[in-house]
C-alpha positions as CSV (number, residue, x, y, z in Angstrom):
1,M,-48.0,39.0,-34.3
2,K,-46.3,36.6,-36.7
3,I,-43.4,34.5,-35.5
4,S,-40.4,34.8,-37.9
5,T,-38.9,31.7,-39.5
6,V,-35.6,32.3,-37.6
7,A,-37.4,32.5,-34.3
8,R,-39.2,29.2,-35.0
9,L,-36.0,27.5,-36.0
10,S,-34.2,28.8,-32.9
11,F,-37.0,27.4,-30.7
12,I,-36.9,24.0,-32.5
13,T,-33.2,23.9,-32.1
14,V,-33.4,24.6,-28.4
15,V,-36.0,21.9,-27.9
16,V,-34.0,19.3,-29.9
17,V,-30.8,20.1,-27.9
18,Y,-32.7,19.8,-24.7
19,I,-34.1,16.4,-25.7
20,L,-30.7,15.1,-26.9
21,Y,-29.2,16.3,-23.6
22,G,-31.7,14.2,-21.6
23,I,-31.1,11.2,-23.8
24,I,-27.4,11.4,-23.4
25,N,-27.6,11.7,-19.7
26,K,-29.9,8.7,-19.5
27,A,-27.6,6.7,-21.7
28,N,-24.6,7.7,-19.5
29,D,-26.5,6.6,-16.4
30,Y,-27.5,3.3,-18.1
31,L,-24.0,2.6,-19.2
32,Y,-22.7,3.4,-15.7
33,Q,-25.1,0.9,-14.1
34,K,-24.5,-1.7,-16.8
35,H,-20.8,-1.6,-16.3
36,A,-20.8,-0.8,-12.6
37,D,-18.5,-3.8,-11.9
38,N,-15.8,-2.1,-13.9
39,V,-15.7,1.1,-11.7
40,S,-14.8,-0.7,-8.6
41,P,-11.1,-0.3,-7.6
42,V,-8.8,-2.5,-9.7
43,V,-5.0,-2.2,-9.2
44,T,-2.5,-3.9,-11.3
45,Q,0.7,-2.2,-10.0
46,K,2.1,-4.4,-7.3
47,V,3.9,-2.7,-4.4
48,E,6.2,-4.6,-2.1
49,I,5.0,-4.5,1.5
50,P,7.7,-3.9,4.2
51,K,8.2,-7.0,6.3
52,E,7.3,-5.2,9.5
53,S,3.8,-4.5,8.0
54,E,3.0,-7.9,6.5
55,H,0.5,-8.5,9.3
56,L,-1.8,-5.7,8.0
57,D,-5.0,-6.5,6.1
58,L,-4.3,-6.1,2.3
59,D,-7.8,-5.0,1.5
60,S,-7.6,-2.2,4.1
61,I,-4.2,-1.1,2.7
62,E,-5.6,-1.0,-0.8
63,C,-8.7,0.9,0.1
64,M,-6.7,3.5,2.0
65,A,-4.1,3.8,-0.8
66,L,-6.8,4.3,-3.4
67,N,-8.3,7.1,-1.3
68,I,-5.0,8.8,-0.8
69,Y,-4.2,8.5,-4.5
70,H,-7.5,9.8,-5.9
71,E,-8.1,12.4,-3.3
72,S,-4.7,13.9,-2.9
73,R,-1.9,12.6,-5.2
74,N,-1.4,16.2,-6.3
75,Q,-0.9,17.4,-2.7
76,S,2.1,17.7,-0.5
77,L,3.2,14.8,1.8
78,A,1.3,16.5,4.6
79,G,-1.8,16.8,2.4
80,R,-1.7,13.1,1.5
81,L,-1.2,12.0,5.1
82,A,-4.1,14.2,6.1
83,V,-6.5,12.3,3.8
84,G,-5.3,9.1,5.4
85,Y,-6.0,10.5,8.9
86,V,-9.4,11.7,8.0
87,T,-10.2,8.2,6.8
88,L,-9.1,6.6,10.0
89,N,-10.8,9.3,12.1
90,R,-14.0,8.3,10.5
91,V,-13.4,4.6,11.2
92,N,-13.1,5.6,14.9
93,N,-16.2,7.7,14.8
94,D,-19.6,6.1,15.6
95,K,-21.3,8.0,12.7
96,Y,-19.3,6.2,10.1
97,P,-18.5,2.5,9.1
98,D,-16.0,0.9,11.4
99,T,-13.6,-0.4,8.7
100,I,-11.3,1.4,6.3
101,C,-13.0,0.0,3.2
102,G,-16.4,0.7,4.6
103,V,-15.5,4.3,5.1
104,V,-13.9,4.7,1.7
105,K,-16.8,3.1,-0.1
106,Q,-19.6,4.6,1.9
107,A,-22.3,5.6,-0.5
108,K,-26.0,5.9,-1.2
109,M,-26.9,2.6,-2.9
110,N,-28.8,2.6,-6.2
111,R,-32.3,1.4,-5.4
112,W,-33.1,0.4,-9.0
113,Y,-30.0,-1.8,-9.3
114,L,-30.7,-3.4,-6.0
115,E,-34.3,-4.2,-6.9
116,K,-33.6,-5.4,-10.4
117,H,-30.3,-7.2,-10.0
118,N,-30.2,-7.7,-6.2
119,K,-26.8,-6.1,-6.2
120,R,-25.5,-3.2,-4.1
121,V,-24.1,-0.5,-6.5
122,P,-23.4,3.1,-5.4
123,S,-25.5,5.8,-7.0
124,R,-23.5,7.9,-9.3
125,N,-22.0,11.0,-7.6
126,K,-23.6,9.9,-4.3
127,C,-20.5,8.8,-2.4
128,Q,-18.6,10.2,0.6
129,F,-15.5,10.3,-1.6
130,S,-16.5,11.4,-5.1
131,W,-13.9,9.4,-7.0
132,Y,-15.5,6.1,-6.0
133,C,-18.7,6.6,-7.9
134,D,-18.0,9.3,-10.5
135,G,-18.3,6.9,-13.4
136,K,-14.6,7.0,-14.2
137,A,-12.1,4.1,-13.9
138,D,-10.5,3.8,-10.4
139,Q,-7.4,2.0,-11.5
140,P,-4.3,4.2,-10.8
141,L,-2.5,5.2,-13.9
142,E,0.4,7.0,-12.3
143,S,2.7,4.3,-11.0
144,D,5.0,6.5,-8.9
145,A,2.1,8.3,-7.3
146,W,0.4,4.9,-6.7
147,E,3.4,3.4,-5.0
148,E,3.8,6.5,-2.8
149,A,0.1,6.3,-1.8
150,Y,0.4,2.6,-1.0
151,L,3.4,3.1,1.2
152,L,1.7,6.1,2.9
153,A,-1.4,4.0,3.5
154,I,0.8,1.4,5.3
155,H,2.5,4.2,7.3
156,V,-0.8,5.8,8.4
157,I,-2.4,2.6,9.4
158,N,0.7,1.5,11.4
159,M,1.3,4.9,13.1
160,Y,-2.3,6.0,13.7
161,G,-2.7,6.9,17.4
162,T,1.0,7.0,18.1
163,I,1.9,10.3,16.4
164,T,0.2,13.7,16.1
165,D,-2.7,13.8,13.8
166,P,-2.0,16.7,11.3
167,T,-5.8,17.2,10.8
168,K,-6.5,17.6,14.6
169,G,-9.1,15.0,14.6
170,S,-10.9,16.1,11.4
171,I,-13.6,13.9,9.8
172,M,-14.5,16.2,6.9
173,Y,-12.7,18.3,4.3
174,H,-13.2,19.9,1.0
175,A,-11.2,21.7,-1.7
176,V,-10.5,25.4,-1.2
177,N,-12.3,26.3,-4.5
178,V,-15.7,25.0,-3.3
179,K,-17.9,25.6,-0.3
180,P,-20.2,22.7,0.5
181,Y,-23.5,23.3,2.3
182,W,-22.4,21.5,5.4
183,T,-19.4,23.7,6.3
184,K,-21.5,25.9,8.6
185,A,-22.3,22.9,10.8
186,Y,-18.7,21.8,11.5
187,K,-15.8,23.4,13.3
188,H,-12.9,24.4,11.1
189,T,-9.7,22.8,12.3
190,V,-6.9,23.4,9.8
191,T,-6.1,24.0,6.2
192,I,-3.4,21.9,4.5
193,G,-2.6,22.6,0.9
194,D,-5.7,22.7,-1.2
195,H,-8.0,21.2,1.4
196,I,-9.9,22.7,4.3
197,F,-10.5,20.3,7.2
198,Y,-13.3,20.2,9.8
199,G,-13.8,18.4,13.1
200,S,-16.9,17.8,15.2
201,L,-20.2,19.5,14.8
202,K,-20.5,23.0,16.3
């Protein structure tokens, strides 16, 4: 049976598109690795720290603020506080790093980049908090939302352990419109806004 010219052209088109798609993906990954330094958090907006909180570690505040900003700036006050509490709940959980920045930046490191450049760079889309290694700039662009996130970060760090945790001790969460594979393994605790929270393993 002879193959029509249209069929052949269609097949060739599919093959070409597939090849181009692979090339584009590889180029994106290359550019991500080449410019990995530029995807680490950089904040230019300066927020004045209340005097009673000047003793706090600035790096910890910034890491917490970036997490609140990127994970929940479109959520209610309760939803933004909840992200902060999950971050600190992980700090106090033996299964996670014991610092705020360690928790926020926890990721699977890119083996190639480590071997070739002796530098620890997170693999794209392999982070605990997706915004940190999604290939997009991490610098906050919404000044009001950033200032609120920064002040909330200070509040959560200051008050953690002294007021009720709105997440009931949660260490995991996800958006309501997705269902990660791990949900069956953890106990559901509460739903706040667009996020569903989970505590310990079942």
